[in-house]
ChimeraX commands (.cxc) that place a marker at each C-alpha (Angstrom):
marker #1 position 2.67,24.50,-1.91 radius 0.5
marker #1 position 6.30,23.74,-1.28 radius 0.5
marker #1 position 7.92,21.77,-4.08 radius 0.5
marker #1 position 11.38,20.25,-4.05 radius 0.5
marker #1 position 12.74,19.98,-7.56 radius 0.5
marker #1 position 14.52,16.62,-8.09 radius 0.5
marker #1 position 17.95,16.66,-9.62 radius 0.5
marker #1 position 17.16,13.73,-11.87 radius 0.5
marker #1 position 15.17,14.34,-15.04 radius 0.5
marker #1 position 12.28,12.44,-16.56 radius 0.5
marker #1 position 13.14,8.83,-17.39 radius 0.5
marker #1 position 13.36,9.54,-21.09 radius 0.5
marker #1 position 16.33,11.81,-20.41 radius 0.5
marker #1 position 18.02,9.63,-17.80 radius 0.5
marker #1 position 21.78,9.48,-17.94 radius 0.5
marker #1 position 23.98,6.71,-16.73 radius 0.5
marker #1 position 24.18,6.59,-12.94 radius 0.5
marker #1 position 26.89,5.05,-10.83 radius 0.5
marker #1 position 24.94,2.31,-9.05 radius 0.5
marker #1 position 27.51,2.10,-6.28 radius 0.5
marker #1 position 26.43,5.55,-5.11 radius 0.5
marker #1 position 22.74,4.72,-4.82 radius 0.5
marker #1 position 22.57,1.95,-2.25 radius 0.5
marker #1 position 22.59,4.39,0.67 radius 0.5
marker #1 position 21.92,1.59,3.10 radius 0.5
marker #1 position 22.62,2.36,6.74 radius 0.5
marker #1 position 25.82,0.81,8.00 radius 0.5
marker #1 position 25.42,-2.08,10.37 radius 0.5
marker #1 position 26.57,-1.37,13.88 radius 0.5
marker #1 position 27.51,-3.96,16.46 radius 0.5
marker #1 position 25.56,-3.49,19.68 radius 0.5
marker #1 position 27.34,-4.33,22.93 radius 0.5
marker #1 position 25.97,-7.39,24.69 radius 0.5
marker #1 position 25.45,-5.46,27.92 radius 0.5
marker #1 position 23.31,-2.83,26.23 radius 0.5
marker #1 position 19.54,-3.22,26.43 radius 0.5
marker #1 position 17.92,-3.45,23.02 radius 0.5
marker #1 position 14.29,-2.53,22.47 radius 0.5
marker #1 position 12.88,-4.97,19.94 radius 0.5
marker #1 position 10.28,-3.66,17.49 radius 0.5
marker #1 position 6.72,-4.49,18.39 radius 0.5
marker #1 position 4.95,-6.46,15.68 radius 0.5
marker #1 position 1.61,-5.19,14.46 radius 0.5
marker #1 position -1.57,-7.20,15.19 radius 0.5
marker #1 position -2.51,-9.48,12.32 radius 0.5
marker #1 position -5.36,-11.74,11.31 radius 0.5
marker #1 position -4.94,-14.46,8.72 radius 0.5
marker #1 position -7.49,-14.13,5.89 radius 0.5
marker #1 position -7.11,-17.04,3.49 radius 0.5
marker #1 position -3.31,-17.22,3.14 radius 0.5
marker #1 position -2.61,-13.54,3.84 radius 0.5
marker #1 position -1.87,-11.92,7.23 radius 0.5
marker #1 position -3.98,-8.74,7.20 radius 0.5
marker #1 position -2.94,-6.01,9.64 radius 0.5
marker #1 position -5.68,-5.54,12.25 radius 0.5
marker #1 position -5.27,-1.82,12.93 radius 0.5
marker #1 position -8.00,0.77,12.81 radius 0.5
marker #1 position -7.61,3.57,10.25 radius 0.5
marker #1 position -6.20,6.15,12.67 radius 0.5
marker #1 position -3.79,3.59,14.15 radius 0.5
marker #1 position -2.55,2.62,10.69 radius 0.5
marker #1 position -1.89,6.23,9.65 radius 0.5
marker #1 position -0.08,7.00,12.91 radius 0.5
marker #1 position 2.14,3.95,12.41 radius 0.5
marker #1 position 2.94,4.88,8.81 radius 0.5
marker #1 position 3.83,8.45,9.76 radius 0.5
marker #1 position 6.03,7.27,12.63 radius 0.5
marker #1 position 7.95,5.13,10.13 radius 0.5
marker #1 position 8.10,8.06,7.70 radius 0.5
marker #1 position 9.60,10.40,10.30 radius 0.5
marker #1 position 12.35,7.85,10.90 radius 0.5
marker #1 position 12.89,7.26,7.15 radius 0.5
marker #1 position 12.37,3.55,7.71 radius 0.5
marker #1 position 12.24,1.37,4.62 radius 0.5
marker #1 position 8.77,-0.16,4.89 radius 0.5
marker #1 position 6.35,-1.92,2.53 radius 0.5
marker #1 position 2.63,-1.19,2.85 radius 0.5
marker #1 position 0.14,-3.15,0.74 radius 0.5
marker #1 position -3.48,-2.04,0.43 radius 0.5
marker #1 position -5.35,-5.32,0.00 radius 0.5
marker #1 position -8.68,-6.25,-1.53 radius 0.5
marker #1 position -10.26,-9.49,-2.75 radius 0.5
marker #1 position -8.34,-9.37,-6.03 radius 0.5
marker #1 position -5.02,-9.12,-4.21 radius 0.5
marker #1 position -5.74,-12.01,-1.85 radius 0.5
marker #1 position -6.87,-14.24,-4.70 radius 0.5
marker #1 position -3.79,-13.26,-6.71 radius 0.5
marker #1 position -1.69,-14.47,-3.79 radius 0.5
marker #1 position -3.57,-17.79,-3.69 radius 0.5
marker #1 position -2.39,-18.68,-7.17 radius 0.5
marker #1 position 1.05,-17.11,-7.06 radius 0.5
marker #1 position 3.58,-18.30,-4.47 radius 0.5
marker #1 position 5.96,-15.42,-5.14 radius 0.5
marker #1 position 3.21,-12.85,-4.62 radius 0.5
marker #1 position 1.97,-14.71,-1.54 radius 0.5
marker #1 position 5.50,-14.42,-0.11 radius 0.5
marker #1 position 5.54,-10.68,-0.88 radius 0.5
marker #1 position 2.31,-10.10,1.07 radius 0.5
marker #1 position 3.50,-12.25,3.96 radius 0.5
marker #1 position 6.74,-10.24,4.16 radius 0.5
marker #1 position 5.05,-6.81,3.93 radius 0.5
marker #1 position 5.25,-4.57,7.00 radius 0.5
marker #1 position 1.55,-3.71,6.77 radius 0.5
marker #1 position -1.34,-5.15,4.75 radius 0.5
marker #1 position -4.41,-2.98,5.18 radius 0.5
marker #1 position -8.03,-4.12,4.57 radius 0.5
marker #1 position -8.99,-1.98,1.59 radius 0.5
marker #1 position -12.18,-3.81,0.63 radius 0.5
marker #1 position -15.22,-4.30,2.86 radius 0.5
marker #1 position -15.17,-8.11,2.42 radius 0.5
marker #1 position -11.80,-8.11,4.21 radius 0.5
marker #1 position -13.19,-5.88,6.95 radius 0.5
marker #1 position -16.14,-8.24,7.41 radius 0.5
marker #1 position -13.80,-11.23,7.57 radius 0.5
marker #1 position -11.66,-9.55,10.24 radius 0.5
marker #1 position -14.74,-8.78,12.32 radius 0.5
marker #1 position -16.12,-12.31,11.98 radius 0.5
marker #1 position -12.74,-13.71,12.99 radius 0.5
marker #1 position -12.73,-11.70,16.21 radius 0.5
marker #1 position -11.43,-8.22,15.29 radius 0.5
marker #1 position -14.66,-6.49,16.26 radius 0.5
marker #1 position -13.46,-2.89,16.06 radius 0.5
marker #1 position -11.88,-3.16,12.63 radius 0.5
marker #1 position -12.74,-0.49,10.07 radius 0.5
marker #1 position -11.74,0.02,6.46 radius 0.5
marker #1 position -8.22,1.22,5.64 radius 0.5
marker #1 position -8.62,2.00,1.95 radius 0.5
marker #1 position -6.25,3.51,-0.59 radius 0.5
marker #1 position -8.04,6.77,-1.39 radius 0.5
marker #1 position -8.69,7.56,2.27 radius 0.5
marker #1 position -5.07,6.72,3.11 radius 0.5
marker #1 position -3.81,9.03,0.36 radius 0.5
marker #1 position -5.90,11.96,1.56 radius 0.5
marker #1 position -5.31,11.44,5.28 radius 0.5
marker #1 position -1.56,10.96,4.90 radius 0.5
marker #1 position -1.22,14.03,2.66 radius 0.5
marker #1 position -3.11,16.11,5.21 radius 0.5
marker #1 position -1.02,14.88,8.14 radius 0.5
marker #1 position 2.23,15.01,6.17 radius 0.5
marker #1 position 1.60,18.68,5.42 radius 0.5
marker #1 position 1.12,19.33,9.14 radius 0.5
marker #1 position 4.13,17.28,10.26 radius 0.5
marker #1 position 6.63,18.38,7.59 radius 0.5
marker #1 position 6.91,14.96,5.97 radius 0.5
marker #1 position 7.86,15.09,2.30 radius 0.5
marker #1 position 5.91,12.92,-0.13 radius 0.5
marker #1 position 6.88,11.40,-3.48 radius 0.5
marker #1 position 4.47,10.13,-6.16 radius 0.5
marker #1 position 5.77,7.33,-8.37 radius 0.5
marker #1 position 4.12,5.68,-11.35 radius 0.5
marker #1 position 1.01,6.32,-13.45 radius 0.5
marker #1 position 1.28,8.87,-16.30 radius 0.5
marker #1 position 2.44,12.47,-16.48 radius 0.5
marker #1 position -1.05,13.74,-17.33 radius 0.5
marker #1 position -2.46,12.02,-14.24 radius 0.5
marker #1 position 0.32,13.36,-12.01 radius 0.5
marker #1 position -0.19,16.89,-13.34 radius 0.5
marker #1 position -3.89,16.72,-12.48 radius 0.5
marker #1 position -3.03,15.38,-9.03 radius 0.5
marker #1 position -0.57,18.20,-8.41 radius 0.5
marker #1 position -3.23,20.79,-9.21 radius 0.5
marker #1 position -5.65,19.29,-6.68 radius 0.5
marker #1 position -2.95,18.70,-4.06 radius 0.5
marker #1 position -1.86,22.34,-4.27 radius 0.5
marker #1 position -5.44,23.41,-3.73 radius 0.5
marker #1 position -6.32,21.03,-0.87 radius 0.5
marker #1 position -2.96,20.81,0.94 radius 0.5
marker #1 position -1.08,24.08,0.30 radius 0.5
marker #1 position 1.57,23.25,2.92 radius 0.5
marker #1 position 2.29,19.78,1.53 radius 0.5
marker #1 position 5.89,19.42,0.35 radius 0.5
marker #1 position 5.92,17.33,-2.80 radius 0.5
marker #1 position 9.40,15.85,-3.06 radius 0.5
marker #1 position 8.83,14.59,-6.58 radius 0.5
marker #1 position 6.44,13.16,-9.13 radius 0.5
marker #1 position 7.82,10.59,-11.54 radius 0.5
marker #1 position 5.81,8.60,-14.11 radius 0.5
marker #1 position 7.20,5.20,-15.04 radius 0.5
marker #1 position 7.04,3.31,-18.34 radius 0.5
marker #1 position 5.01,0.10,-18.62 radius 0.5
marker #1 position 8.16,-1.90,-19.32 radius 0.5
marker #1 position 10.65,-2.97,-16.68 radius 0.5
marker #1 position 13.29,-0.34,-15.91 radius 0.5
marker #1 position 16.88,-0.92,-16.93 radius 0.5
marker #1 position 19.40,-1.15,-14.05 radius 0.5
marker #1 position 20.61,2.41,-14.76 radius 0.5
marker #1 position 17.07,3.78,-14.86 radius 0.5
marker #1 position 16.18,1.99,-11.64 radius 0.5
marker #1 position 19.29,3.33,-9.94 radius 0.5
marker #1 position 18.37,6.85,-11.07 radius 0.5
marker #1 position 14.89,6.55,-9.58 radius 0.5
marker #1 position 16.34,5.34,-6.27 radius 0.5
marker #1 position 18.80,8.22,-6.21 radius 0.5
marker #1 position 16.05,10.72,-7.07 radius 0.5
marker #1 position 13.91,9.54,-4.16 radius 0.5
marker #1 position 16.86,9.59,-1.74 radius 0.5
marker #1 position 17.91,13.07,-2.80 radius 0.5
marker #1 position 14.35,14.35,-2.43 radius 0.5
marker #1 position 14.24,13.46,1.27 radius 0.5
marker #1 position 10.78,11.90,0.95 radius 0.5
marker #1 position 9.44,10.02,3.96 radius 0.5
marker #1 position 6.42,8.68,2.06 radius 0.5
marker #1 position 6.46,7.21,-1.45 radius 0.5
marker #1 position 3.06,6.54,-3.04 radius 0.5
marker #1 position 3.41,3.92,-5.79 radius 0.5
marker #1 position 0.83,3.44,-8.55 radius 0.5
marker #1 position 1.72,0.63,-10.94 radius 0.5
marker #1 position -1.28,-1.66,-10.53 radius 0.5
marker #1 position -1.54,-4.98,-8.68 radius 0.5
marker #1 position 0.62,-7.08,-8.47 radius 0.5
marker #1 position 3.31,-5.03,-10.26 radius 0.5
marker #1 position 3.47,-2.28,-7.62 radius 0.5
marker #1 position 3.73,-4.74,-4.72 radius 0.5
marker #1 position 6.57,-6.55,-6.49 radius 0.5
marker #1 position 8.34,-3.25,-7.14 radius 0.5
marker #1 position 8.02,-2.25,-3.49 radius 0.5
marker #1 position 9.33,-5.63,-2.31 radius 0.5
marker #1 position 12.32,-5.36,-4.65 radius 0.5
marker #1 position 13.17,-1.90,-3.30 radius 0.5
marker #1 position 12.66,-2.54,0.38 radius 0.5
marker #1 position 15.99,-1.79,2.04 radius 0.5
marker #1 position 17.13,0.18,-0.99 radius 0.5
marker #1 position 14.77,3.13,-0.52 radius 0.5
marker #1 position 14.69,4.67,2.95 radius 0.5
marker #1 position 11.02,5.66,2.85 radius 0.5
marker #1 position 7.63,4.11,3.53 radius 0.5
marker #1 position 6.42,2.75,0.18 radius 0.5
marker #1 position 2.65,2.41,-0.21 radius 0.5
marker #1 position 0.99,0.70,-3.17 radius 0.5
marker #1 position -2.16,2.62,-4.08 radius 0.5
marker #1 position -3.35,0.88,-7.24 radius 0.5
marker #1 position -6.01,2.94,-8.97 radius 0.5
marker #1 position -6.10,5.80,-6.43 radius 0.5
marker #1 position -4.05,8.18,-8.60 radius 0.5
marker #1 position -6.54,8.56,-11.51 radius 0.5
marker #1 position -9.44,8.72,-9.05 radius 0.5
marker #1 position -7.81,11.51,-7.05 radius 0.5
marker #1 position -6.90,13.26,-10.29 radius 0.5
marker #1 position -10.60,13.26,-11.22 radius 0.5
marker #1 position -10.15,11.07,-14.29 radius 0.5
marker #1 position -12.20,8.24,-12.76 radius 0.5
marker #1 position -15.24,8.48,-10.50 radius 0.5
marker #1 position -15.02,7.58,-6.83 radius 0.5
marker #1 position -17.93,5.53,-5.53 radius 0.5
marker #1 position -20.28,7.34,-3.10 radius 0.5
marker #1 position -19.60,6.71,0.56 radius 0.5
marker #1 position -22.70,4.57,1.09 radius 0.5
marker #1 position -21.65,2.35,-1.83 radius 0.5
marker #1 position -18.15,1.92,-0.38 radius 0.5
marker #1 position -19.43,1.17,3.12 radius 0.5
marker #1 position -22.01,-1.35,1.88 radius 0.5
marker #1 position -19.38,-3.40,0.08 radius 0.5
marker #1 position -20.78,-2.65,-3.38 radius 0.5
marker #1 position -17.81,-0.73,-4.72 radius 0.5
marker #1 position -16.92,-3.69,-6.94 radius 0.5
marker #1 position -20.34,-3.37,-8.64 radius 0.5
marker #1 position -19.89,0.39,-9.05 radius 0.5
marker #1 position -16.54,-0.18,-10.75 radius 0.5
marker #1 position -17.94,-3.00,-12.88 radius 0.5
marker #1 position -20.65,-0.71,-14.24 radius 0.5
marker #1 position -17.96,1.85,-15.12 radius 0.5
marker #1 position -15.53,-0.59,-16.78 radius 0.5
marker #1 position -17.40,-3.81,-17.64 radius 0.5
marker #1 position -15.05,-5.02,-20.37 radius 0.5
marker #1 position -11.96,-4.72,-18.18 radius 0.5
marker #1 position -13.40,-6.02,-14.92 radius 0.5
marker #1 position -15.99,-8.68,-15.76 radius 0.5
marker #1 position -13.32,-11.34,-16.33 radius 0.5
marker #1 position -11.36,-10.43,-13.19 radius 0.5
marker #1 position -14.40,-10.38,-10.93 radius 0.5
marker #1 position -15.80,-13.67,-12.27 radius 0.5
marker #1 position -12.47,-15.34,-11.49 radius 0.5
marker #1 position -11.95,-13.83,-8.04 radius 0.5
marker #1 position -15.25,-13.13,-6.26 radius 0.5
marker #1 position -16.89,-16.62,-6.40 radius 0.5
marker #1 position -13.75,-18.51,-5.25 radius 0.5
marker #1 position -13.15,-15.90,-2.53 radius 0.5
marker #1 position -16.66,-16.40,-1.17 radius 0.5
marker #1 position -16.15,-20.18,-1.14 radius 0.5
marker #1 position -12.77,-19.97,0.61 radius 0.5
marker #1 position -13.99,-17.33,3.07 radius 0.5
marker #1 position -16.98,-19.43,4.08 radius 0.5
marker #1 position -14.69,-22.47,4.49 radius 0.5
marker #1 position -12.36,-20.47,6.75 radius 0.5
marker #1 position -15.26,-19.18,8.85 radius 0.5
marker #1 position -16.72,-22.66,9.23 radius 0.5
marker #1 position -13.32,-23.94,10.32 radius 0.5
marker #1 position -13.00,-21.04,12.76 radius 0.5
marker #1 position -16.40,-21.42,14.39 radius 0.5
marker #1 position -16.80,-25.18,14.32 radius 0.5
marker #1 position -13.44,-26.53,15.44 radius 0.5
marker #1 position -13.81,-29.26,18.11 radius 0.5
marker #1 position -12.38,-27.02,20.85 radius 0.5
marker #1 position -14.72,-24.13,20.03 radius 0.5
marker #1 position -17.72,-26.48,19.89 radius 0.5
marker #1 position -16.73,-27.88,23.28 radius 0.5
marker #1 position -16.52,-24.39,24.75 radius 0.5
marker #1 position -19.91,-23.47,23.30 radius 0.5
marker #1 position -21.64,-26.46,24.82 radius 0.5
marker #1 position -19.89,-26.56,28.17 radius 0.5
marker #1 position -22.37,-25.79,30.95 radius 0.5
marker link #1:1,2 radius 0.2
marker link #1:2,3 radius 0.2
marker link #1:3,4 radius 0.2
marker link #1:4,5 radius 0.2
marker link #1:5,6 radius 0.2
marker link #1:6,7 radius 0.2
marker link #1:7,8 radius 0.2
marker link #1:8,9 radius 0.2
marker link #1:9,10 radius 0.2
marker link #1:10,11 radius 0.2
marker link #1:11,12 radius 0.2
marker link #1:12,13 radius 0.2
marker link #1:13,14 radius 0.2
marker link #1:14,15 radius 0.2
marker link #1:15,16 radius 0.2
marker link #1:16,17 radius 0.2
marker link #1:17,18 radius 0.2
marker link #1:18,19 radius 0.2
marker link #1:19,20 radius 0.2
marker link #1:20,21 radius 0.2
marker link #1:21,22 radius 0.2
marker link #1:22,23 radius 0.2
marker link #1:23,24 radius 0.2
marker link #1:24,25 radius 0.2
marker link #1:25,26 radius 0.2
marker link #1:26,27 radius 0.2
marker link #1:27,28 radius 0.2
marker link #1:28,29 radius 0.2
marker link #1:29,30 radius 0.2
marker link #1:30,31 radius 0.2
marker link #1:31,32 radius 0.2
marker link #1:32,33 radius 0.2
marker link #1:33,34 radius 0.2
marker link #1:34,35 radius 0.2
marker link #1:35,36 radius 0.2
marker link #1:36,37 radius 0.2
marker link #1:37,38 radius 0.2
marker link #1:38,39 radius 0.2
marker link #1:39,40 radius 0.2
marker link #1:40,41 radius 0.2
marker link #1:41,42 radius 0.2
marker link #1:42,43 radius 0.2
marker link #1:43,44 radius 0.2
marker link #1:44,45 radius 0.2
marker link #1:45,46 radius 0.2
marker link #1:46,47 radius 0.2
marker link #1:47,48 radius 0.2
marker link #1:48,49 radius 0.2
marker link #1:49,50 radius 0.2
marker link #1:50,51 radius 0.2
marker link #1:51,52 radius 0.2
marker link #1:52,53 radius 0.2
marker link #1:53,54 radius 0.2
marker link #1:54,55 radius 0.2
marker link #1:55,56 radius 0.2
marker link #1:56,57 radius 0.2
marker link #1:57,58 radius 0.2
marker link #1:58,59 radius 0.2
marker link #1:59,60 radius 0.2
marker link #1:60,61 radius 0.2
marker link #1:61,62 radius 0.2
marker link #1:62,63 radius 0.2
marker link #1:63,64 radius 0.2
marker link #1:64,65 radius 0.2
marker link #1:65,66 radius 0.2
marker link #1:66,67 radius 0.2
marker link #1:67,68 radius 0.2
marker link #1:68,69 radius 0.2
marker link #1:69,70 radius 0.2
marker link #1:70,71 radius 0.2
marker link #1:71,72 radius 0.2
marker link #1:72,73 radius 0.2
marker link #1:73,74 radius 0.2
marker link #1:74,75 radius 0.2
marker link #1:75,76 radius 0.2
marker link #1:76,77 radius 0.2
marker link #1:77,78 radius 0.2
marker link #1:78,79 radius 0.2
marker link #1:79,80 radius 0.2
marker link #1:80,81 radius 0.2
marker link #1:81,82 radius 0.2
marker link #1:82,83 radius 0.2
marker link #1:83,84 radius 0.2
marker link #1:84,85 radius 0.2
marker link #1:85,86 radius 0.2
marker link #1:86,87 radius 0.2
marker link #1:87,88 radius 0.2
marker link #1:88,89 radius 0.2
marker link #1:89,90 radius 0.2
marker link #1:90,91 radius 0.2
marker link #1:91,92 radius 0.2
marker link #1:92,93 radius 0.2
marker link #1:93,94 radius 0.2
marker link #1:94,95 radius 0.2
marker link #1:95,96 radius 0.2
marker link #1:96,97 radius 0.2
marker link #1:97,98 radius 0.2
marker link #1:98,99 radius 0.2
marker link #1:99,100 radius 0.2
marker link #1:100,101 radius 0.2
marker link #1:101,102 radius 0.2
marker link #1:102,103 radius 0.2
marker link #1:103,104 radius 0.2
marker link #1:104,105 radius 0.2
marker link #1:105,106 radius 0.2
marker link #1:106,107 radius 0.2
marker link #1:107,108 radius 0.2
marker link #1:108,109 radius 0.2
marker link #1:109,110 radius 0.2
marker link #1:110,111 radius 0.2
marker link #1:111,112 radius 0.2
marker link #1:112,113 radius 0.2
marker link #1:113,114 radius 0.2
marker link #1:114,115 radius 0.2
marker link #1:115,116 radius 0.2
marker link #1:116,117 radius 0.2
marker link #1:117,118 radius 0.2
marker link #1:118,119 radius 0.2
marker link #1:119,120 radius 0.2
marker link #1:120,121 radius 0.2
marker link #1:121,122 radius 0.2
marker link #1:122,123 radius 0.2
marker link #1:123,124 radius 0.2
marker link #1:124,125 radius 0.2
marker link #1:125,126 radius 0.2
marker link #1:126,127 radius 0.2
marker link #1:127,128 radius 0.2
marker link #1:128,129 radius 0.2
marker link #1:129,130 radius 0.2
marker link #1:130,131 radius 0.2
marker link #1:131,132 radius 0.2
marker link #1:132,133 radius 0.2
marker link #1:133,134 radius 0.2
marker link #1:134,135 radius 0.2
marker link #1:135,136 radius 0.2
marker link #1:136,137 radius 0.2
marker link #1:137,138 radius 0.2
marker link #1:138,139 radius 0.2
marker link #1:139,140 radius 0.2
marker link #1:140,141 radius 0.2
marker link #1:141,142 radius 0.2
marker link #1:142,143 radius 0.2
marker link #1:143,144 radius 0.2
marker link #1:144,145 radius 0.2
marker link #1:145,146 radius 0.2
marker link #1:146,147 radius 0.2
marker link #1:147,148 radius 0.2
marker link #1:148,149 radius 0.2
marker link #1:149,150 radius 0.2
marker link #1:150,151 radius 0.2
marker link #1:151,152 radius 0.2
marker link #1:152,153 radius 0.2
marker link #1:153,154 radius 0.2
marker link #1:154,155 radius 0.2
marker link #1:155,156 radius 0.2
marker link #1:156,157 radius 0.2
marker link #1:157,158 radius 0.2
marker link #1:158,159 radius 0.2
marker link #1:159,160 radius 0.2
marker link #1:160,161 radius 0.2
marker link #1:161,162 radius 0.2
marker link #1:162,163 radius 0.2
marker link #1:163,164 radius 0.2
marker link #1:164,165 radius 0.2
marker link #1:165,166 radius 0.2
marker link #1:166,167 radius 0.2
marker link #1:167,168 radius 0.2
marker link #1:168,169 radius 0.2
marker link #1:169,170 radius 0.2
marker link #1:170,171 radius 0.2
marker link #1:171,172 radius 0.2
marker link #1:172,173 radius 0.2
marker link #1:173,174 radius 0.2
marker link #1:174,175 radius 0.2
marker link #1:175,176 radius 0.2
marker link #1:176,177 radius 0.2
marker link #1:177,178 radius 0.2
marker link #1:178,179 radius 0.2
marker link #1:179,180 radius 0.2
marker link #1:180,181 radius 0.2
marker link #1:181,182 radius 0.2
marker link #1:182,183 radius 0.2
marker link #1:183,184 radius 0.2
marker link #1:184,185 radius 0.2
marker link #1:185,186 radius 0.2
marker link #1:186,187 radius 0.2
marker link #1:187,188 radius 0.2
marker link #1:188,189 radius 0.2
marker link #1:189,190 radius 0.2
marker link #1:190,191 radius 0.2
marker link #1:191,192 radius 0.2
marker link #1:192,193 radius 0.2
marker link #1:193,194 radius 0.2
marker link #1:194,195 radius 0.2
marker link #1:195,196 radius 0.2
marker link #1:196,197 radius 0.2
marker link #1:197,198 radius 0.2
marker link #1:198,199 radius 0.2
marker link #1:199,200 radius 0.2
marker link #1:200,201 radius 0.2
marker link #1:201,202 radius 0.2
marker link #1:202,203 radius 0.2
marker link #1:203,204 radius 0.2
marker link #1:204,205 radius 0.2
marker link #1:205,206 radius 0.2
marker link #1:206,207 radius 0.2
marker link #1:207,208 radius 0.2
marker link #1:208,209 radius 0.2
marker link #1:209,210 radius 0.2
marker link #1:210,211 radius 0.2
marker link #1:211,212 radius 0.2
marker link #1:212,213 radius 0.2
marker link #1:213,214 radius 0.2
marker link #1:214,215 radius 0.2
marker link #1:215,216 radius 0.2
marker link #1:216,217 radius 0.2
marker link #1:217,218 radius 0.2
marker link #1:218,219 radius 0.2
marker link #1:219,220 radius 0.2
marker link #1:220,221 radius 0.2
marker link #1:221,222 radius 0.2
marker link #1:222,223 radius 0.2
marker link #1:223,224 radius 0.2
marker link #1:224,225 radius 0.2
marker link #1:225,226 radius 0.2
marker link #1:226,227 radius 0.2
marker link #1:227,228 radius 0.2
marker link #1:228,229 radius 0.2
marker link #1:229,230 radius 0.2
marker link #1:230,231 radius 0.2
marker link #1:231,232 radius 0.2
marker link #1:232,233 radius 0.2
marker link #1:233,234 radius 0.2
marker link #1:234,235 radius 0.2
marker link #1:235,236 radius 0.2
marker link #1:236,237 radius 0.2
marker link #1:237,238 radius 0.2
marker link #1:238,239 radius 0.2
marker link #1:239,240 radius 0.2
marker link #1:240,241 radius 0.2
marker link #1:241,242 radius 0.2
marker link #1:242,243 radius 0.2
marker link #1:243,244 radius 0.2
marker link #1:244,245 radius 0.2
marker link #1:245,246 radius 0.2
marker link #1:246,247 radius 0.2
marker link #1:247,248 radius 0.2
marker link #1:248,249 radius 0.2
marker link #1:249,250 radius 0.2
marker link #1:250,251 radius 0.2
marker link #1:251,252 radius 0.2
marker link #1:252,253 radius 0.2
marker link #1:253,254 radius 0.2
marker link #1:254,255 radius 0.2
marker link #1:255,256 radius 0.2
marker link #1:256,257 radius 0.2
marker link #1:257,258 radius 0.2
marker link #1:258,259 radius 0.2
marker link #1:259,260 radius 0.2
marker link #1:260,261 radius 0.2
marker link #1:261,262 radius 0.2
marker link #1:262,263 radius 0.2
marker link #1:263,264 radius 0.2
marker link #1:264,265 radius 0.2
marker link #1:265,266 radius 0.2
marker link #1:266,267 radius 0.2
marker link #1:267,268 radius 0.2
marker link #1:268,269 radius 0.2
marker link #1:269,270 radius 0.2
marker link #1:270,271 radius 0.2
marker link #1:271,272 radius 0.2
marker link #1:272,273 radius 0.2
marker link #1:273,274 radius 0.2
marker link #1:274,275 radius 0.2
marker link #1:275,276 radius 0.2
marker link #1:276,277 radius 0.2
marker link #1:277,278 radius 0.2
marker link #1:278,279 radius 0.2
marker link #1:279,280 radius 0.2
marker link #1:280,281 radius 0.2
marker link #1:281,282 radius 0.2
marker link #1:282,283 radius 0.2
marker link #1:283,284 radius 0.2
marker link #1:284,285 radius 0.2
marker link #1:285,286 radius 0.2
marker link #1:286,287 radius 0.2
marker link #1:287,288 radius 0.2
marker link #1:288,289 radius 0.2
marker link #1:289,290 radius 0.2
marker link #1:290,291 radius 0.2
marker link #1:291,292 radius 0.2
marker link #1:292,293 radius 0.2
marker link #1:293,294 radius 0.2
marker link #1:294,295 radius 0.2
marker link #1:295,296 radius 0.2
marker link #1:296,297 radius 0.2
marker link #1:297,298 radius 0.2
marker link #1:298,299 radius 0.2
marker link #1:299,300 radius 0.2
marker link #1:300,301 radius 0.2
view
């Protein structure tokens, strides 16, 4: 295991940082009018409720993320489930964050089913844990440095032990826990500088939804790495929480598996998100399949 030691220390020992030295934004260059410019190709999307979900298969999504990471492009990747989409329905700021993300992957099977029913027949699940494992494997093979941000030191230590065992060639650029409170400007500047100095192409962020997505949106353009919000993947990978069996995940029952593990924490969330999601999803599907034009096409001889 290759490990790059960051120059910055743990947040509790942070010193004052000159914020003018941490922007590190690429200078803007004027392009001659007679020079051909290749515009970036937008990723395929499918609107699910109010959120544009990226319609890429798992292998396509990982290839895209790694291409961005090699170029140290500042990108925001959100790993979406029912909870996230319903959070966006009631929060205009969060809805804007998801709409402005560079990639929104279908983490939960209900989103995969919606994409398929809306015409994306080959769509598969692009979930957080699988993304974490696949990207770490490929990053170790392609010499892409990775940075882990958020969660707690005990969780990160457990993750490091497993990462060293499973991906011995993975270069961990840094692991930094964050406090539950909002960082001060100096602390935030120090984190940005630490990530820049580490040379990380991938930054895995674990702060919980919607906090991690907001943090990523605030730092897009300030951190020259692909930032991926992974929610509860850190403690699961660390072995502190159980991962649902594959058949449970593929059948769309992972929510029930989690509910049985943490009923007090999740019963309120699920009761407020799952029933309205089902109602809104059915309404969208009815609108999709029974628009006048589609009905006319179906009954045209």
